[in-house]
N, CA, C, O and the ligand as a Tripos MOL2 file, in Angstrom:
@<TRIPOS>MOLECULE
protein
  317   315    80     0     0
PROTEIN
NO_CHARGES

@<TRIPOS>ATOM
      1 N         108.5730   89.9290   72.8390 N.3       1 MET1
      2 CA        109.2660   89.9770   74.3040 C.3       1 MET1
      3 C         109.5600   88.5440   74.6170 C.2       1 MET1
      4 O         109.6510   87.7320   73.6960 O.2       1 MET1
      5 N         109.7180   88.1830   75.8860 N.am      2 SER2
      6 CA        110.2780   86.9670   76.4570 C.3       2 SER2
      7 C         109.3090   85.8070   76.0560 C.2       2 SER2
      8 O         108.1000   86.0070   75.9340 O.2       2 SER2
      9 N         109.8230   84.7220   75.8800 N.am      3 ALA3
     10 CA        108.9940   83.3650   75.4480 C.3       3 ALA3
     11 C         107.9800   83.2390   76.6200 C.2       3 ALA3
     12 O         106.8220   82.8810   76.4080 O.2       3 ALA3
     13 N         108.4270   83.5310   77.8220 N.am      4 ILE4
     14 CA        107.4470   82.9640   78.9770 C.3       4 ILE4
     15 C         106.0290   83.7060   79.0120 C.2       4 ILE4
     16 O         105.0400   83.1930   79.5340 O.2       4 ILE4
     17 N         106.0290   84.8700   78.4500 N.am      5 LYS5
     18 CA        104.7690   85.7180   78.2380 C.3       5 LYS5
     19 C         103.7430   85.1390   77.3280 C.2       5 LYS5
     20 O         102.5630   85.4870   77.3510 O.2       5 LYS5
     21 N         104.2340   84.2520   76.5340 N.am      6 GLU6
     22 CA        103.3560   83.8090   75.5210 C.3       6 GLU6
     23 C         102.7020   82.3380   75.9770 C.2       6 GLU6
     24 O         101.8330   81.7460   75.3350 O.2       6 GLU6
     25 N         103.2100   81.9520   77.0220 N.am      7 ARG7
     26 CA        102.7980   80.5510   77.5270 C.3       7 ARG7
     27 C         101.5380   80.6510   78.4380 C.2       7 ARG7
     28 O         101.2400   81.7580   78.8880 O.2       7 ARG7
     29 N         100.8150   79.6070   78.7220 N.am      8 ALA8
     30 CA         99.6310   79.7320   79.6790 C.3       8 ALA8
     31 C         100.1220   80.3670   81.0860 C.2       8 ALA8
     32 O         101.0960   79.9180   81.6900 O.2       8 ALA8
     33 N          99.4370   81.3340   81.4910 N.am      9 GLY9
     34 CA         99.7240   81.8440   82.7110 C.3       9 GLY9
     35 C         100.9390   82.9580   82.4270 C.2       9 GLY9
     36 O         101.6070   83.4300   83.3460 O.2       9 GLY9
     37 N         101.1070   83.2690   81.1760 N.am     10 GLY10
     38 CA        102.1630   84.2050   80.9840 C.3      10 GLY10
     39 C         102.0410   85.5760   81.4070 C.2      10 GLY10
     40 O         103.0190   86.3230   81.4320 O.2      10 GLY10
     41 N         100.7190   85.9900   81.7870 N.am     11 GLU11
     42 CA        100.4780   87.3460   82.2920 C.3      11 GLU11
     43 C         101.2340   87.4910   83.5930 C.2      11 GLU11
     44 O         101.5770   88.6140   83.9640 O.2      11 GLU11
     45 N         101.4980   86.4620   84.2710 N.am     12 LEU12
     46 CA        102.2410   86.4670   85.5610 C.3      12 LEU12
     47 C         103.7670   86.7270   85.3350 C.2      12 LEU12
     48 O         104.5330   87.0050   86.2580 O.2      12 LEU12
     49 N         104.1490   86.6080   83.9970 N.am     13 GLY13
     50 CA        105.5630   86.9370   83.8210 C.3      13 GLY13
     51 C         106.6000   85.7830   84.4930 C.2      13 GLY13
     52 O         106.2770   84.5950   84.4800 O.2      13 GLY13
     53 N         107.7580   86.2000   85.0280 N.am     14 VAL14
     54 CA        108.5840   85.2460   85.6180 C.3      14 VAL14
     55 C         108.3450   85.1060   87.1090 C.2      14 VAL14
     56 O         109.0730   84.3720   87.7770 O.2      14 VAL14
     57 N         107.2720   85.8410   87.6880 N.am     15 LYS15
     58 CA        107.1320   85.7940   89.1240 C.3      15 LYS15
     59 C         106.4970   84.6150   89.5160 C.2      15 LYS15
     60 O         106.0730   83.8150   88.6830 O.2      15 LYS15
     61 N         106.3870   84.4250   90.8650 N.am     16 TYR16
     62 CA        105.8160   83.3940   91.7770 C.3      16 TYR16
     63 C         106.3870   81.9370   91.5030 C.2      16 TYR16
     64 O         105.9710   81.1220   92.3260 O.2      16 TYR16
     65 N         107.0760   81.5170   90.7260 N.am     17 GLY17
     66 CA        107.5290   80.3170   90.5070 C.3      17 GLY17
     67 C         106.6810   79.2890   89.5950 C.2      17 GLY17
     68 O         105.4830   79.4420   89.3590 O.2      17 GLY17
     69 N         107.3210   78.4220   89.2040 N.am     18 MET18
     70 CA        106.5350   77.5370   88.1970 C.3      18 MET18
     71 C         105.4840   76.7620   88.6480 C.2      18 MET18
     72 O         104.5280   76.5470   87.9030 O.2      18 MET18
     73 N         105.5340   76.2930   89.8180 N.am     19 LYS19
     74 CA        104.4930   75.3870   90.4930 C.3      19 LYS19
     75 C         103.2550   76.4210   90.5910 C.2      19 LYS19
     76 O         102.1920   76.1130   90.0520 O.2      19 LYS19
     77 N         103.3860   77.6190   91.2610 N.am     20 LEU20
     78 CA        102.2690   78.3910   91.5230 C.3      20 LEU20
     79 C         101.7150   78.8530   90.1850 C.2      20 LEU20
     80 O         100.4920   78.8390   90.0490 O.2      20 LEU20
     81 N         102.4810   79.2590   89.1890 N.am     21 ARG21
     82 CA        101.8630   79.6190   87.8560 C.3      21 ARG21
     83 C         101.0370   78.4160   87.1570 C.2      21 ARG21
     84 O         100.0320   78.5670   86.4640 O.2      21 ARG21
     85 N         101.6480   77.2250   87.4710 N.am     22 ARG22
     86 CA        100.8160   76.1780   86.7580 C.3      22 ARG22
     87 C          99.4220   76.1080   87.5440 C.2      22 ARG22
     88 O          98.3630   76.1300   86.9160 O.2      22 ARG22
     89 N          99.4560   76.0330   88.7840 N.am     23 ASP23
     90 CA         98.2230   75.9960   89.5580 C.3      23 ASP23
     91 C          97.2530   77.0210   89.2290 C.2      23 ASP23
     92 O          96.0590   76.7600   89.0810 O.2      23 ASP23
     93 N          97.8020   78.3210   89.0990 N.am     24 TYR24
     94 CA         97.0340   79.4830   88.6140 C.3      24 TYR24
     95 C          96.3310   79.1580   87.4230 C.2      24 TYR24
     96 O          95.1230   79.3860   87.3700 O.2      24 TYR24
     97 N          97.0180   78.5850   86.3260 N.am     25 VAL25
     98 CA         96.4500   78.2110   85.0230 C.3      25 VAL25
     99 C          95.3340   77.1470   85.1720 C.2      25 VAL25
    100 O          94.2630   77.2650   84.5770 O.2      25 VAL25
    101 N          95.5940   76.2020   85.9100 N.am     26 ARG26
    102 CA         94.6290   75.1410   86.3000 C.3      26 ARG26
    103 C          93.3940   75.6720   86.9410 C.2      26 ARG26
    104 O          92.2940   75.3330   86.5040 O.2      26 ARG26
    105 N          93.5090   76.4780   87.9440 N.am     27 LEU27
    106 CA         92.2440   76.8800   88.7260 C.3      27 LEU27
    107 C          91.6280   77.8950   87.8140 C.2      27 LEU27
    108 O          90.4010   77.9740   87.8570 O.2      27 LEU27
    109 N          92.2420   78.6440   87.0380 N.am     28 LYS28
    110 CA         91.4540   79.6540   86.1440 C.3      28 LYS28
    111 C          90.7570   78.9220   85.0440 C.2      28 LYS28
    112 O          89.6260   79.3000   84.7370 O.2      28 LYS28
    113 N          91.2800   77.9640   84.4440 N.am     29 SER29
    114 CA         90.5700   77.2140   83.5800 C.3      29 SER29
    115 C          89.4060   76.5490   84.2480 C.2      29 SER29
    116 O          88.3170   76.5640   83.6720 O.2      29 SER29
    117 N          89.5320   76.0040   85.3350 N.am     30 GLN30
    118 CA         88.2910   75.1740   86.1090 C.3      30 GLN30
    119 C          87.1690   76.2750   86.4420 C.2      30 GLN30
    120 O          85.9870   75.9310   86.4040 O.2      30 GLN30
    121 N          87.4890   77.4720   86.7370 N.am     31 ARG31
    122 CA         86.5770   78.4210   87.0870 C.3      31 ARG31
    123 C          85.4780   78.7010   86.0400 C.2      31 ARG31
    124 O          84.2760   78.8780   86.2410 O.2      31 ARG31
    125 N          86.2270   78.7000   84.7610 N.am     32 LYS32
    126 CA         85.2950   79.0520   83.6310 C.3      32 LYS32
    127 C          84.5690   77.7010   83.0020 C.2      32 LYS32
    128 O          83.8570   77.8450   82.0080 O.2      32 LYS32
    129 N          84.7330   76.5150   83.5270 N.am     33 GLN33
    130 CA         84.0350   75.3930   83.0990 C.3      33 GLN33
    131 C          82.6270   75.3460   83.5210 C.2      33 GLN33
    132 O          82.3600   75.4780   84.7160 O.2      33 GLN33
    133 N          81.6850   75.1670   82.6290 N.am     34 PRO34
    134 CA         80.2120   75.2470   82.9850 C.3      34 PRO34
    135 C          79.9200   74.0820   83.9090 C.2      34 PRO34
    136 O          80.6290   73.0780   83.8290 O.2      34 PRO34
    137 N          78.9540   74.1450   84.7540 N.am     35 MET35
    138 CA         78.6390   72.9180   85.4640 C.3      35 MET35
    139 C          77.1310   73.1960   85.6950 C.2      35 MET35
    140 O          76.5880   74.2990   85.6400 O.2      35 MET35
    141 N          76.5010   71.9020   85.9860 N.am     36 ARG36
    142 CA         75.0500   71.9980   86.2880 C.3      36 ARG36
    143 C          74.6700   72.6060   87.6690 C.2      36 ARG36
    144 O          75.2100   72.3780   88.7520 O.2      36 ARG36
    145 N          73.6420   73.4170   87.4000 N.am     37 CYS37
    146 CA         73.1610   74.1430   88.6470 C.3      37 CYS37
    147 C          72.5010   73.2470   89.5440 C.2      37 CYS37
    148 O          71.6230   72.5190   89.0810 O.2      37 CYS37
    149 N          72.8090   73.1870   90.8330 N.am     38 PRO38
    150 CA         72.0020   72.1960   91.7720 C.3      38 PRO38
    151 C          70.7560   72.3980   91.8890 C.2      38 PRO38
    152 O          70.0720   71.4970   92.3750 O.2      38 PRO38
    153 N          70.1440   73.6380   91.4690 N.am     39 SER39
    154 CA         68.8070   74.1480   91.7690 C.3      39 SER39
    155 C          68.0140   74.1010   90.5300 C.2      39 SER39
    156 O          66.9480   73.4880   90.5670 O.2      39 SER39
    157 N          68.3960   74.6720   89.4270 N.am     40 CYS40
    158 CA         67.4650   74.8780   88.2570 C.3      40 CYS40
    159 C          68.0210   73.9000   87.0580 C.2      40 CYS40
    160 O          67.4870   73.8210   85.9520 O.2      40 CYS40
    161 N          69.1340   73.2000   87.4520 N.am     41 GLY41
    162 CA         69.7580   72.1520   86.3730 C.3      41 GLY41
    163 C          70.2570   72.7100   85.1270 C.2      41 GLY41
    164 O          70.5700   71.9460   84.2150 O.2      41 GLY41
    165 N          70.3620   73.9930   85.0000 N.am     42 LYS42
    166 CA         70.8760   74.4960   83.6830 C.3      42 LYS42
    167 C          72.5250   74.4630   83.7710 C.2      42 LYS42
    168 O          73.1320   74.5740   84.8360 O.2      42 LYS42
    169 N          73.1020   74.3060   82.5890 N.am     43 HIS43
    170 CA         74.5700   74.0910   82.5170 C.3      43 HIS43
    171 C          75.1630   75.3200   82.2710 C.2      43 HIS43
    172 O          75.1640   75.7280   81.1090 O.2      43 HIS43
    173 N          75.7320   76.0690   83.2630 N.am     44 VAL44
    174 CA         76.2000   77.4100   83.0630 C.3      44 VAL44
    175 C          77.5980   77.7460   83.8280 C.2      44 VAL44
    176 O          78.0260   76.9700   84.6820 O.2      44 VAL44
    177 N          78.1760   78.7480   83.5360 N.am     45 VAL45
    178 CA         79.3610   79.1350   84.2110 C.3      45 VAL45
    179 C          78.9480   79.8460   85.4440 C.2      45 VAL45
    180 O          78.3520   80.9140   85.3080 O.2      45 VAL45
    181 N          79.2040   79.3620   86.6950 N.am     46 MET46
    182 CA         78.8000   79.9650   87.9230 C.3      46 MET46
    183 C          79.6680   81.3040   88.1740 C.2      46 MET46
    184 O          80.7580   81.4990   87.6360 O.2      46 MET46
    185 N          79.0340   82.2060   89.0700 N.am     47 ASP47
    186 CA         79.5470   83.3340   89.4080 C.3      47 ASP47
    187 C          80.2940   83.2920   90.7470 C.2      47 ASP47
    188 O          79.6790   82.8390   91.7120 O.2      47 ASP47
    189 N          81.5960   83.7290   90.9120 N.am     48 ARG48
    190 CA         82.1280   83.5470   92.1820 C.3      48 ARG48
    191 C          81.8800   84.8090   93.0790 C.2      48 ARG48
    192 O          82.2910   85.9310   92.7810 O.2      48 ARG48
    193 N          81.2310   84.5360   94.1070 N.am     49 ILE49
    194 CA         80.8420   85.7460   95.0780 C.3      49 ILE49
    195 C          82.0600   85.9190   95.9630 C.2      49 ILE49
    196 O          82.5410   87.0440   96.0900 O.2      49 ILE49
    197 N          82.5840   84.8810   96.5790 N.am     50 ALA50
    198 CA         83.6780   84.9800   97.5550 C.3      50 ALA50
    199 C          84.3980   83.4850   97.5540 C.2      50 ALA50
    200 O          83.9940   82.5660   96.8420 O.2      50 ALA50
    201 N          85.3310   83.3980   98.3020 N.am     51 ALA51
    202 CA         86.1040   82.0670   98.4090 C.3      51 ALA51
    203 C          85.1020   80.8920   98.7810 C.2      51 ALA51
    204 O          84.6330   80.9110   99.9190 O.2      51 ALA51
    205 N          84.7980   80.0440   98.0610 N.am     52 GLY52
    206 CA         83.8010   79.0380   98.4140 C.3      52 GLY52
    207 C          82.4870   79.2540   98.2050 C.2      52 GLY52
    208 O          81.6820   78.3440   98.4030 O.2      52 GLY52
    209 N          82.0700   80.5570   97.7520 N.am     53 ILE53
    210 CA         80.6530   80.7060   97.6370 C.3      53 ILE53
    211 C          80.2630   81.1600   96.1030 C.2      53 ILE53
    212 O          80.7170   82.1690   95.5620 O.2      53 ILE53
    213 N          79.4810   80.3780   95.5910 N.am     54 TRP54
    214 CA         79.1630   80.5170   94.1150 C.3      54 TRP54
    215 C          77.5530   80.7700   93.8210 C.2      54 TRP54
    216 O          76.6860   80.2770   94.5430 O.2      54 TRP54
    217 N          77.2920   81.5090   92.7950 N.am     55 ARG55
    218 CA         75.9380   81.7820   92.4680 C.3      55 ARG55
    219 C          75.6070   81.4460   91.0120 C.2      55 ARG55
    220 O          76.3710   81.6980   90.0810 O.2      55 ARG55
    221 N          74.5640   80.9330   90.9000 N.am     56 CYS56
    222 CA         74.0630   80.5990   89.5120 C.3      56 CYS56
    223 C          73.5160   81.8570   88.8630 C.2      56 CYS56
    224 O          72.6210   82.5090   89.4000 O.2      56 CYS56
    225 N          74.0500   82.1820   87.7290 N.am     57 PRO57
    226 CA         73.6040   83.5100   87.1310 C.3      57 PRO57
    227 C          72.1370   83.4370   86.4880 C.2      57 PRO57
    228 O          71.5780   84.4790   86.1430 O.2      57 PRO57
    229 N          71.5230   82.1860   86.3320 N.am     58 LYS58
    230 CA         70.1250   82.1490   85.9090 C.3      58 LYS58
    231 C          69.1240   82.1900   86.9690 C.2      58 LYS58
    232 O          68.1710   82.9690   86.9360 O.2      58 LYS58
    233 N          69.3260   81.3930   87.8670 N.am     59 CYS59
    234 CA         68.2130   81.4220   89.0070 C.3      59 CYS59
    235 C          68.6930   82.1690   90.1730 C.2      59 CYS59
    236 O          67.8570   82.5300   91.0020 O.2      59 CYS59
    237 N          69.9380   82.4480   90.3450 N.am     60 GLY60
    238 CA         70.3770   83.2820   91.5560 C.3      60 GLY60
    239 C          70.6670   82.3510   92.8550 C.2      60 GLY60
    240 O          70.8970   82.8290   93.9660 O.2      60 GLY60
    241 N          70.6310   81.0760   92.5980 N.am     61 TYR61
    242 CA         70.7500   80.1180   93.6540 C.3      61 TYR61
    243 C          72.1840   80.1020   94.1880 C.2      61 TYR61
    244 O          73.0850   79.9310   93.3660 O.2      61 TYR61
    245 N          72.5240   80.2830   95.6370 N.am     62 THR62
    246 CA         73.8610   80.4280   96.1130 C.3      62 THR62
    247 C          74.0400   79.2190   96.8190 C.2      62 THR62
    248 O          73.2020   78.7150   97.5670 O.2      62 THR62
    249 N          75.4600   78.6510   96.4900 N.am     63 PHE63
    250 CA         75.6720   77.5550   97.1470 C.3      63 PHE63
    251 C          77.2030   77.5170   97.4520 C.2      63 PHE63
    252 O          77.9210   78.4000   96.9820 O.2      63 PHE63
    253 N          77.7250   76.5160   98.2280 N.am     64 THR64
    254 CA         79.2200   76.4050   98.5110 C.3      64 THR64
    255 C          79.8700   75.4040   97.6490 C.2      64 THR64
    256 O          79.3290   74.3510   97.3120 O.2      64 THR64
    257 N          81.1580   75.8080   97.2740 N.am     65 GLY65
    258 CA         81.9980   74.9030   96.4470 C.3      65 GLY65
    259 C          83.4900   74.9270   97.0830 C.2      65 GLY65
    260 O          83.6790   75.1390   98.2800 O.2      65 GLY65
    261 N          84.3490   74.7280   96.3100 N.am     66 SER66
    262 CA         85.6990   74.8300   96.8890 C.3      66 SER66
    263 C          86.0810   76.3250   96.4140 C.2      66 SER66
    264 O          85.4180   76.9210   95.5650 O.2      66 SER66
    265 N          87.2350   76.8760   97.0570 N.am     67 ALA67
    266 CA         87.5510   78.1870   96.9040 C.3      67 ALA67
    267 C          87.7810   78.6820   95.5120 C.2      67 ALA67
    268 O          87.4970   79.8480   95.2390 O.2      67 ALA67
    269 N          88.2390   77.9370   94.6850 N.am     68 PHE68
    270 CA         88.4490   78.3170   93.1470 C.3      68 PHE68
    271 C          87.8280   77.5030   92.1110 C.2      68 PHE68
    272 O          88.2550   77.4390   90.9580 O.2      68 PHE68
    273 N          86.7600   76.8530   92.5760 N.am     69 SER69
    274 CA         85.9430   75.9930   91.6920 C.3      69 SER69
    275 C          84.6950   75.8340   92.2660 C.2      69 SER69
    276 O          84.6000   75.6520   93.4800 O.2      69 SER69
    277 N          83.5990   75.8860   91.4530 N.am     70 PRO70
    278 CA         82.2560   75.6720   92.0920 C.3      70 PRO70
    279 C          82.0160   74.0940   92.4080 C.2      70 PRO70
    280 O          81.0440   73.7220   93.0650 O.2      70 PRO70
    281 N          82.8100   73.3640   91.9770 N.am     71 ARG71
    282 CA         82.7280   71.9790   92.3880 C.3      71 ARG71
    283 C          83.1590   71.6080   93.7430 C.2      71 ARG71
    284 O          84.0810   72.2950   94.1840 O.2      71 ARG71
    285 N          82.6920   70.6600   94.5200 N.am     72 PRO72
    286 CA         83.2440   70.2170   95.7290 C.3      72 PRO72
    287 C          84.7870   69.8920   95.7630 C.2      72 PRO72
    288 O          85.2610   69.3770   94.7500 O.2      72 PRO72
    289 N          85.5090   70.1130   96.7000 N.am     73 TYR73
    290 CA         86.9230   69.9340   96.7030 C.3      73 TYR73
    291 C          87.2000   68.4740   96.3740 C.2      73 TYR73
    292 O          88.1590   68.2660   95.6310 O.2      73 TYR73
    293 N          86.5000   67.4310   96.8190 N.am     74 SER74
    294 CA         86.6230   66.0880   96.6180 C.3      74 SER74
    295 C          86.7800   65.8250   95.0160 C.2      74 SER74
    296 O          87.6020   65.0390   94.5430 O.2      74 SER74
    297 N          85.8650   66.6050   94.2580 N.am     75 GLN75
    298 CA         85.8140   66.2700   92.8670 C.3      75 GLN75
    299 C          87.0020   67.1450   92.1110 C.2      75 GLN75
    300 O          87.4300   66.7530   91.0250 O.2      75 GLN75
    301 N          87.4510   68.1990   92.6570 N.am     76 VAL76
    302 CA         88.4240   69.0190   92.1320 C.3      76 VAL76
    303 C          89.8820   68.2960   92.0610 C.2      76 VAL76
    304 O          90.7030   68.3920   91.1490 O.2      76 VAL76
    305 N          89.9870   67.5240   93.3040 N.am     77 ILE77
    306 CA         91.4840   66.9170   93.4420 C.3      77 ILE77
    307 C          91.4650   65.6760   92.5370 C.2      77 ILE77
    308 O          92.4990   65.3400   91.9590 O.2      77 ILE77
    309 N          90.2610   64.9440   92.3870 N.am     78 SER78
    310 CA         90.1450   63.7090   91.6870 C.3      78 SER78
    311 C          90.2000   63.9280   90.2850 C.2      78 SER78
    312 O          90.4520   62.9640   89.5610 O.2      78 SER78
    313 N          89.9720   65.2180   89.7200 N.am     79 ALA79
    314 CA         89.8900   65.4760   88.3500 C.3      79 ALA79
    315 C          91.1740   65.8470   87.7810 C.2      79 ALA79
    316 O          91.2660   66.1050   86.5810 O.2      79 ALA79
    317 ZN         70.3360   77.7560   88.6110 Zn       80 ZN80
@<TRIPOS>BOND
     1     1     2 1
     2     2     3 1
     3     3     4 2
     4     3     5 am
     5     5     6 1
     6     6     7 1
     7     7     8 2
     8     7     9 am
     9     9    10 1
    10    10    11 1
    11    11    12 2
    12    11    13 am
    13    13    14 1
    14    14    15 1
    15    15    16 2
    16    15    17 am
    17    17    18 1
    18    18    19 1
    19    19    20 2
    20    19    21 am
    21    21    22 1
    22    22    23 1
    23    23    24 2
    24    23    25 am
    25    25    26 1
    26    26    27 1
    27    27    28 2
    28    27    29 am
    29    29    30 1
    30    30    31 1
    31    31    32 2
    32    31    33 am
    33    33    34 1
    34    34    35 1
    35    35    36 2
    36    35    37 am
    37    37    38 1
    38    38    39 1
    39    39    40 2
    40    39    41 am
    41    41    42 1
    42    42    43 1
    43    43    44 2
    44    43    45 am
    45    45    46 1
    46    46    47 1
    47    47    48 2
    48    47    49 am
    49    49    50 1
    50    50    51 1
    51    51    52 2
    52    51    53 am
    53    53    54 1
    54    54    55 1
    55    55    56 2
    56    55    57 am
    57    57    58 1
    58    58    59 1
    59    59    60 2
    60    59    61 am
    61    61    62 1
    62    62    63 1
    63    63    64 2
    64    63    65 am
    65    65    66 1
    66    66    67 1
    67    67    68 2
    68    67    69 am
    69    69    70 1
    70    70    71 1
    71    71    72 2
    72    71    73 am
    73    73    74 1
    74    74    75 1
    75    75    76 2
    76    75    77 am
    77    77    78 1
    78    78    79 1
    79    79    80 2
    80    79    81 am
    81    81    82 1
    82    82    83 1
    83    83    84 2
    84    83    85 am
    85    85    86 1
    86    86    87 1
    87    87    88 2
    88    87    89 am
    89    89    90 1
    90    90    91 1
    91    91    92 2
    92    91    93 am
    93    93    94 1
    94    94    95 1
    95    95    96 2
    96    95    97 am
    97    97    98 1
    98    98    99 1
    99    99   100 2
   100    99   101 am
   101   101   102 1
   102   102   103 1
   103   103   104 2
   104   103   105 am
   105   105   106 1
   106   106   107 1
   107   107   108 2
   108   107   109 am
   109   109   110 1
   110   110   111 1
   111   111   112 2
   112   111   113 am
   113   113   114 1
   114   114   115 1
   115   115   116 2
   116   115   117 am
   117   117   118 1
   118   118   119 1
   119   119   120 2
   120   119   121 am
   121   121   122 1
   122   122   123 1
   123   123   124 2
   124   123   125 am
   125   125   126 1
   126   126   127 1
   127   127   128 2
   128   127   129 am
   129   129   130 1
   130   130   131 1
   131   131   132 2
   132   131   133 am
   133   133   134 1
   134   134   135 1
   135   135   136 2
   136   135   137 am
   137   137   138 1
   138   138   139 1
   139   139   140 2
   140   139   141 am
   141   141   142 1
   142   142   143 1
   143   143   144 2
   144   143   145 am
   145   145   146 1
   146   146   147 1
   147   147   148 2
   148   147   149 am
   149   149   150 1
   150   150   151 1
   151   151   152 2
   152   151   153 am
   153   153   154 1
   154   154   155 1
   155   155   156 2
   156   155   157 am
   157   157   158 1
   158   158   159 1
   159   159   160 2
   160   159   161 am
   161   161   162 1
   162   162   163 1
   163   163   164 2
   164   163   165 am
   165   165   166 1
   166   166   167 1
   167   167   168 2
   168   167   169 am
   169   169   170 1
   170   170   171 1
   171   171   172 2
   172   171   173 am
   173   173   174 1
   174   174   175 1
   175   175   176 2
   176   175   177 am
   177   177   178 1
   178   178   179 1
   179   179   180 2
   180   179   181 am
   181   181   182 1
   182   182   183 1
   183   183   184 2
   184   183   185 am
   185   185   186 1
   186   186   187 1
   187   187   188 2
   188   187   189 am
   189   189   190 1
   190   190   191 1
   191   191   192 2
   192   191   193 am
   193   193   194 1
   194   194   195 1
   195   195   196 2
   196   195   197 am
   197   197   198 1
   198   198   199 1
   199   199   200 2
   200   199   201 am
   201   201   202 1
   202   202   203 1
   203   203   204 2
   204   203   205 am
   205   205   206 1
   206   206   207 1
   207   207   208 2
   208   207   209 am
   209   209   210 1
   210   210   211 1
   211   211   212 2
   212   211   213 am
   213   213   214 1
   214   214   215 1
   215   215   216 2
   216   215   217 am
   217   217   218 1
   218   218   219 1
   219   219   220 2
   220   219   221 am
   221   221   222 1
   222   222   223 1
   223   223   224 2
   224   223   225 am
   225   225   226 1
   226   226   227 1
   227   227   228 2
   228   227   229 am
   229   229   230 1
   230   230   231 1
   231   231   232 2
   232   231   233 am
   233   233   234 1
   234   234   235 1
   235   235   236 2
   236   235   237 am
   237   237   238 1
   238   238   239 1
   239   239   240 2
   240   239   241 am
   241   241   242 1
   242   242   243 1
   243   243   244 2
   244   243   245 am
   245   245   246 1
   246   246   247 1
   247   247   248 2
   248   247   249 am
   249   249   250 1
   250   250   251 1
   251   251   252 2
   252   251   253 am
   253   253   254 1
   254   254   255 1
   255   255   256 2
   256   255   257 am
   257   257   258 1
   258   258   259 1
   259   259   260 2
   260   259   261 am
   261   261   262 1
   262   262   263 1
   263   263   264 2
   264   263   265 am
   265   265   266 1
   266   266   267 1
   267   267   268 2
   268   267   269 am
   269   269   270 1
   270   270   271 1
   271   271   272 2
   272   271   273 am
   273   273   274 1
   274   274   275 1
   275   275   276 2
   276   275   277 am
   277   277   278 1
   278   278   279 1
   279   279   280 2
   280   279   281 am
   281   281   282 1
   282   282   283 1
   283   283   284 2
   284   283   285 am
   285   285   286 1
   286   286   287 1
   287   287   288 2
   288   287   289 am
   289   289   290 1
   290   290   291 1
   291   291   292 2
   292   291   293 am
   293   293   294 1
   294   294   295 1
   295   295   296 2
   296   295   297 am
   297   297   298 1
   298   298   299 1
   299   299   300 2
   300   299   301 am
   301   301   302 1
   302   302   303 1
   303   303   304 2
   304   303   305 am
   305   305   306 1
   306   306   307 1
   307   307   308 2
   308   307   309 am
   309   309   310 1
   310   310   311 1
   311   311   312 2
   312   311   313 am
   313   313   314 1
   314   314   315 1
   315   315   316 2
@<TRIPOS>SUBSTRUCTURE
     1 MET1         2 RESIDUE 1 A MET
     2 SER2         6 RESIDUE 1 A SER
     3 ALA3        10 RESIDUE 1 A ALA
     4 ILE4        14 RESIDUE 1 A ILE
     5 LYS5        18 RESIDUE 1 A LYS
     6 GLU6        22 RESIDUE 1 A GLU
     7 ARG7        26 RESIDUE 1 A ARG
     8 ALA8        30 RESIDUE 1 A ALA
     9 GLY9        34 RESIDUE 1 A GLY
    10 GLY10       38 RESIDUE 1 A GLY
    11 GLU11       42 RESIDUE 1 A GLU
    12 LEU12       46 RESIDUE 1 A LEU
    13 GLY13       50 RESIDUE 1 A GLY
    14 VAL14       54 RESIDUE 1 A VAL
    15 LYS15       58 RESIDUE 1 A LYS
    16 TYR16       62 RESIDUE 1 A TYR
    17 GLY17       66 RESIDUE 1 A GLY
    18 MET18       70 RESIDUE 1 A MET
    19 LYS19       74 RESIDUE 1 A LYS
    20 LEU20       78 RESIDUE 1 A LEU
    21 ARG21       82 RESIDUE 1 A ARG
    22 ARG22       86 RESIDUE 1 A ARG
    23 ASP23       90 RESIDUE 1 A ASP
    24 TYR24       94 RESIDUE 1 A TYR
    25 VAL25       98 RESIDUE 1 A VAL
    26 ARG26      102 RESIDUE 1 A ARG
    27 LEU27      106 RESIDUE 1 A LEU
    28 LYS28      110 RESIDUE 1 A LYS
    29 SER29      114 RESIDUE 1 A SER
    30 GLN30      118 RESIDUE 1 A GLN
    31 ARG31      122 RESIDUE 1 A ARG
    32 LYS32      126 RESIDUE 1 A LYS
    33 GLN33      130 RESIDUE 1 A GLN
    34 PRO34      134 RESIDUE 1 A PRO
    35 MET35      138 RESIDUE 1 A MET
    36 ARG36      142 RESIDUE 1 A ARG
    37 CYS37      146 RESIDUE 1 A CYS
    38 PRO38      150 RESIDUE 1 A PRO
    39 SER39      154 RESIDUE 1 A SER
    40 CYS40      158 RESIDUE 1 A CYS
    41 GLY41      162 RESIDUE 1 A GLY
    42 LYS42      166 RESIDUE 1 A LYS
    43 HIS43      170 RESIDUE 1 A HIS
    44 VAL44      174 RESIDUE 1 A VAL
    45 VAL45      178 RESIDUE 1 A VAL
    46 MET46      182 RESIDUE 1 A MET
    47 ASP47      186 RESIDUE 1 A ASP
    48 ARG48      190 RESIDUE 1 A ARG
    49 ILE49      194 RESIDUE 1 A ILE
    50 ALA50      198 RESIDUE 1 A ALA
    51 ALA51      202 RESIDUE 1 A ALA
    52 GLY52      206 RESIDUE 1 A GLY
    53 ILE53      210 RESIDUE 1 A ILE
    54 TRP54      214 RESIDUE 1 A TRP
    55 ARG55      218 RESIDUE 1 A ARG
    56 CYS56      222 RESIDUE 1 A CYS
    57 PRO57      226 RESIDUE 1 A PRO
    58 LYS58      230 RESIDUE 1 A LYS
    59 CYS59      234 RESIDUE 1 A CYS
    60 GLY60      238 RESIDUE 1 A GLY
    61 TYR61      242 RESIDUE 1 A TYR
    62 THR62      246 RESIDUE 1 A THR
    63 PHE63      250 RESIDUE 1 A PHE
    64 THR64      254 RESIDUE 1 A THR
    65 GLY65      258 RESIDUE 1 A GLY
    66 SER66      262 RESIDUE 1 A SER
    67 ALA67      266 RESIDUE 1 A ALA
    68 PHE68      270 RESIDUE 1 A PHE
    69 SER69      274 RESIDUE 1 A SER
    70 PRO70      278 RESIDUE 1 A PRO
    71 ARG71      282 RESIDUE 1 A ARG
    72 PRO72      286 RESIDUE 1 A PRO
    73 TYR73      290 RESIDUE 1 A TYR
    74 SER74      294 RESIDUE 1 A SER
    75 GLN75      298 RESIDUE 1 A GLN
    76 VAL76      302 RESIDUE 1 A VAL
    77 ILE77      306 RESIDUE 1 A ILE
    78 SER78      310 RESIDUE 1 A SER
    79 ALA79      314 RESIDUE 1 A ALA
    80 ZN80       317 GROUP 0 **** ****
């Protein structure tokens, strides 16, 4: 099929514009990055409960982060 489908974010096809597709790929990869749990200290991929609300799958500790990443917003934009 078309080349755009094979690129990162290609599941969006030609829709939404280049900038949005690029942001989508960046945020999707950040969501899957493991981070250290503030409670139990384990290095795990956090579960997203709602926008800005994250839970540790190991200990069940619930905490706030940014909407699309469990890290605080200040860390997300500097990374
Ligand atoms: Zn934990």
